[in-house]
C-alpha positions as CSV (number, residue, x, y, z in Angstrom):
1,X,-0.2,0.0,0.0
2,X,1.8,3.1,-1.2
3,X,1.9,6.3,0.9
4,X,2.2,9.5,-1.0
5,X,3.9,11.4,2.0
6,X,7.2,12.9,1.0
7,X,6.9,11.9,-2.7
8,X,7.9,15.2,-4.4
9,X,5.7,17.6,-5.8
10,X,3.1,15.0,-7.0
11,X,3.2,13.6,-3.4
12,X,2.7,17.2,-1.8
13,X,-0.5,17.8,-4.1
14,X,-1.8,14.5,-3.3
15,X,-1.1,15.4,0.6
16,X,-2.7,18.4,0.3
17,X,-6.0,17.5,-1.6
18,X,-6.5,14.4,0.4
19,X,-6.2,16.0,3.7
20,X,-8.4,18.8,2.7
21,X,-11.1,16.3,1.8
22,X,-10.6,14.1,4.6
23,X,-10.5,17.0,7.2
24,X,-13.8,18.6,5.8
25,X,-12.4,21.6,4.4
26,X,-14.0,20.6,1.0
27,X,-17.5,19.4,1.7
28,X,-19.1,16.4,0.4
29,X,-20.5,17.1,-3.1
30,X,-18.2,20.2,-3.8
31,X,-16.4,20.4,-7.0
32,X,-12.7,20.5,-7.2
33,X,-11.9,22.6,-10.5
34,X,-8.5,21.5,-11.7
35,X,-7.6,24.9,-13.3
36,X,-8.3,26.7,-10.0
37,X,-6.1,24.2,-8.3
38,X,-3.3,25.0,-10.8
39,X,-3.5,28.6,-9.9
40,X,-3.8,28.1,-6.1
41,X,-1.1,25.6,-6.0
42,X,1.5,26.7,-8.6
43,X,1.7,23.4,-10.4
44,X,1.0,22.2,-13.8
45,X,-2.5,20.8,-14.9
46,X,-1.0,17.4,-15.5
47,X,0.2,17.2,-11.7
48,X,-3.3,18.2,-10.5
49,X,-4.9,15.6,-12.8
50,X,-2.7,13.0,-11.6
51,X,-3.1,13.7,-8.1
52,X,-7.0,13.8,-8.4
53,X,-6.6,10.4,-10.0
54,X,-4.9,9.1,-6.8
55,X,-7.5,10.4,-4.6
56,X,-10.3,8.9,-6.6
57,X,-8.5,5.7,-6.2
58,X,-9.0,6.0,-2.6
59,X,-12.8,6.7,-3.0
60,X,-12.5,10.4,-1.9
61,X,-13.6,11.9,-5.3
62,X,-15.1,11.0,-8.6
63,X,-15.6,12.7,-11.9
64,X,-18.7,12.9,-14.1
65,X,-19.4,14.6,-17.5
66,X,-20.9,18.1,-17.1
67,X,-20.4,18.0,-13.2
68,X,-16.5,17.6,-13.2
69,X,-14.7,16.2,-10.2
70,X,-16.5,16.2,-6.8
71,X,-16.1,14.9,-3.3
72,X,-17.9,11.7,-2.7
73,X,-19.9,10.9,0.5
74,X,-17.6,9.6,3.5
75,X,-19.5,6.2,3.1
76,X,-17.7,5.8,-0.3
77,X,-14.2,6.4,1.2
78,X,-11.6,3.5,1.3
79,X,-11.0,3.8,5.2
80,X,-8.7,1.0,5.1
81,X,-6.3,3.1,2.9
82,X,-3.3,3.9,4.8
83,X,-3.2,7.6,3.6
84,X,-7.0,8.0,4.7
85,X,-6.4,6.7,8.0
86,X,-3.3,9.2,8.5
87,X,-5.3,12.1,7.2
88,X,-8.2,11.0,9.4
89,X,-5.7,10.8,12.5
90,X,-3.9,14.3,11.5
91,X,-7.3,15.7,11.1
92,X,-8.4,14.9,14.6
93,X,-10.0,11.7,14.5
94,X,-7.2,9.7,16.3
95,X,-9.3,8.4,18.9
96,X,-12.3,7.3,16.6
97,X,-9.9,5.6,14.2
98,X,-8.0,3.8,17.1
99,X,-11.2,2.7,18.7
100,X,-12.2,1.2,15.5
101,X,-8.9,-0.6,15.2
102,X,-9.1,-2.0,18.6
103,X,-12.5,-3.3,18.0
104,X,-11.5,-4.9,14.7
105,X,-8.5,-6.5,16.3
106,X,-10.5,-8.0,19.1
107,X,-12.7,-9.6,16.5
108,X,-9.8,-10.9,14.3
109,X,-6.7,-11.6,16.3
110,X,-8.0,-13.9,19.0
111,X,-9.3,-16.2,16.2
112,X,-6.3,-16.0,14.5
113,X,-3.9,-17.0,17.1
114,X,-6.0,-20.1,17.7
115,X,-5.5,-21.3,14.1
116,X,-1.7,-20.2,14.7
117,X,-1.6,-22.6,17.5
118,X,-2.9,-25.3,15.4
119,X,-0.9,-24.6,12.0
120,X,2.3,-22.7,13.0
121,X,5.6,-24.1,11.4
122,X,8.8,-23.8,13.1
123,X,9.9,-21.0,10.8
124,X,6.8,-19.1,11.7
125,X,7.8,-19.5,15.4
126,X,11.2,-18.4,14.7
127,X,9.7,-15.1,13.0
128,X,7.7,-14.7,16.2
129,X,10.5,-15.0,18.6
130,X,12.6,-12.7,16.4
131,X,10.0,-9.9,16.6
132,X,9.7,-10.7,20.3
133,X,13.5,-10.2,20.7
134,X,13.3,-6.9,18.9
135,X,10.8,-5.6,21.1
136,X,12.9,-6.5,24.1
137,X,15.9,-4.5,22.6
138,X,13.7,-1.6,21.6
139,X,13.5,-0.6,25.2
140,X,12.6,3.3,25.3
141,X,13.1,3.6,21.6
142,X,9.8,4.5,20.4
143,X,10.4,3.9,16.6
144,X,12.1,0.6,17.2
145,X,9.2,-0.6,19.6
146,X,6.6,0.4,16.9
147,X,8.6,-1.7,14.3
148,X,8.7,-4.5,16.5
149,X,5.2,-4.6,17.7
150,X,4.0,-4.5,13.9
151,X,6.4,-7.4,12.9
152,X,5.1,-9.4,15.8
153,X,1.5,-8.9,15.0
154,X,2.2,-9.6,11.4
155,X,4.0,-13.0,11.8
156,X,1.0,-13.9,14.1
157,X,-1.5,-13.5,11.1
158,X,0.9,-15.3,8.7
159,X,1.1,-18.2,11.2
160,X,-2.7,-18.6,11.1
161,X,-2.1,-20.2,7.8
162,X,-4.7,-18.3,6.1
163,X,-3.6,-16.1,3.3
164,X,-6.5,-13.6,3.7
165,X,-5.8,-13.1,7.4
166,X,-2.2,-12.5,6.6
167,X,-3.0,-9.8,4.3
168,X,-5.1,-8.1,6.7
169,X,-2.1,-6.8,8.4
170,X,-1.6,-4.6,5.4
171,X,-4.7,-2.9,6.1
172,X,-4.4,-2.7,9.9
173,X,-0.7,-1.8,9.9
174,X,-1.3,2.1,9.3
175,X,-3.4,2.4,12.2
176,X,-1.5,-0.1,14.4
177,X,1.5,2.1,13.9
178,X,-0.3,5.2,14.8
179,X,-1.6,3.6,17.9
180,X,1.6,2.5,18.8
181,X,3.5,5.9,18.4
182,X,1.0,7.1,21.0
183,X,1.5,4.5,23.7
184,X,5.3,4.3,23.3
185,X,5.6,8.1,22.6
186,X,6.6,10.7,25.2
187,X,3.1,11.0,26.5
188,X,2.5,7.2,26.5
189,X,2.7,5.3,29.8
190,X,2.9,1.7,28.6
191,X,4.8,-0.6,30.6
192,X,7.0,-3.5,29.3
193,X,5.0,-5.1,26.5
194,X,7.2,-8.5,26.2
195,X,5.5,-10.5,29.0
196,X,2.0,-10.2,27.4
197,X,3.4,-11.0,24.0
198,X,5.5,-13.9,25.3
199,X,2.3,-15.4,26.8
200,X,0.7,-15.2,23.3
201,X,3.9,-16.8,21.6
202,X,4.3,-19.4,24.4
203,X,0.7,-20.7,24.0
204,X,1.1,-20.9,20.1
205,X,4.4,-22.8,20.5
206,X,2.6,-25.3,22.8
207,X,-0.4,-25.8,20.4
208,X,-2.7,-24.8,22.8
209,X,-5.6,-22.9,21.1
210,X,-7.8,-21.9,24.0
211,X,-4.7,-20.5,25.9
212,X,-3.5,-18.7,22.8
213,X,-7.0,-17.1,22.3
214,X,-7.1,-16.1,26.0
215,X,-3.6,-14.6,25.9
216,X,-4.3,-12.7,22.9
217,X,-7.7,-11.4,24.5
218,X,-5.7,-10.1,27.4
219,X,-2.9,-8.4,25.4
220,X,-5.6,-6.5,23.7
221,X,-7.5,-5.4,26.7
222,X,-4.1,-4.3,28.0
223,X,-3.3,-2.4,24.8
224,X,-6.9,-0.8,25.0
225,X,-6.0,0.5,28.8
226,X,-2.5,1.6,27.7
227,X,-4.4,3.8,24.9
228,X,-6.9,5.0,27.3
229,X,-3.9,6.2,29.5
230,X,-2.1,7.8,26.8
231,X,-5.2,9.8,25.7
232,X,-5.8,11.0,28.9
233,X,-2.3,12.1,29.2
234,X,-2.6,14.4,26.1
235,X,-0.8,12.1,23.7
236,X,-0.9,13.3,20.1
237,X,0.0,11.5,16.9
238,X,2.7,13.1,15.1
239,X,2.7,13.4,11.3
240,X,3.2,9.9,9.6
241,X,2.5,8.2,12.9
242,X,6.2,8.0,14.0
């Protein structure tokens, strides 16, 4: 899933237009006139048109003959797109996005780890162990902690043996990284994440599906408590979720 942040002039225009739409600065149904945008943003018509194609692909806008390019209803947006998630977070919807993420994880991950306990390979166990080791080494380094946590949860879904579940990580990863940047950031108050993740891994290694599911449910409950505490402490998501 390609992010357009930091991708030159084209990326800057995508960022500007996408964040305006998602942030509500351009109302649903409003028309985006390419030539007006050329004058406003000081770029070529080609750049504007290409940027509009990108955000159209994210479900934010559509084009019709005689009507031009207009903002689509929110129900049409691809809310699982990484850029849309980031624009929502930067636009002040961090808590809403992260609550939705927590609910989705509570539905998906306990079931996925039960499958992992039944199907995991030795190679997949090694990947989980490697991610857990990286989590332990990260310590107070927020960026390393975020990367290690993402790797662990990706490995969990892969170990389920279900290709569709494994691909779900690509959809959850942007919001998961944003969540981790809060709880591991300067305003976060998360304690050592290794024991709760170790409990999940040990149960998977032992092939105990019930224990795996219970351990994951406990991990997710702890994650939600950490997020609550960070939000109460005034945590804010920095640009790009890092």
